[in-house]
C-alpha positions, -999 to +999 in steps of 0.1 A: +287-015-143+267-009-174+226-010-171+210-029-198+173-031-204+156-068-207+121-062-206+116-093-227+136-113-204+118-109-178+085-113-188+098-144-203+106-153-171+070-147-157+057-167-182+080-197-176+069-200-137+033-194-149+033-221-177+045-243-149+023-227-119-009-211-126-012-198-089+020-184-085+009-149-096-016-153-069+014-158-041+035-132-061+007-103-055+001-115-019+035-114-007+038-081-027+007-069-004+024-078+027+050-060+015+034-032+007+016-034+044+047-037+062+060-005+049+031+015+050+031+008+092+065+025+095+047+054+079+016+053+101+041+048+128+057+080+121+026+096+120+022+097+159-007+101+179-015+131+169-031+118+133-064+121+128-080+087+141-119+095+128-137+111+098-129+144+092-152+170+106-158+195+074-151+233+085-185+243+067-202+224+099-220+238+121-197+250+151-218+230+175-208+197+157-171+209+153-168+216+192-186+179+199-161+165+179-129+174+203-116+149+219 
């Protein structure tokens, strides 16, 4: 198997699709967004319950504020 560079063919195929259907790019972007969300959900699952759930309290915050943020 020999890889080939076919950028012009790829762009040409998208141009043909867009000429026939001007909303195709919207549907493609929506599908890509859903795919990214699906994949990112696996990363969130791997982070587990010890992952921070709220805004981080900076180390420079007063001790009373940092202690109050501990569950």
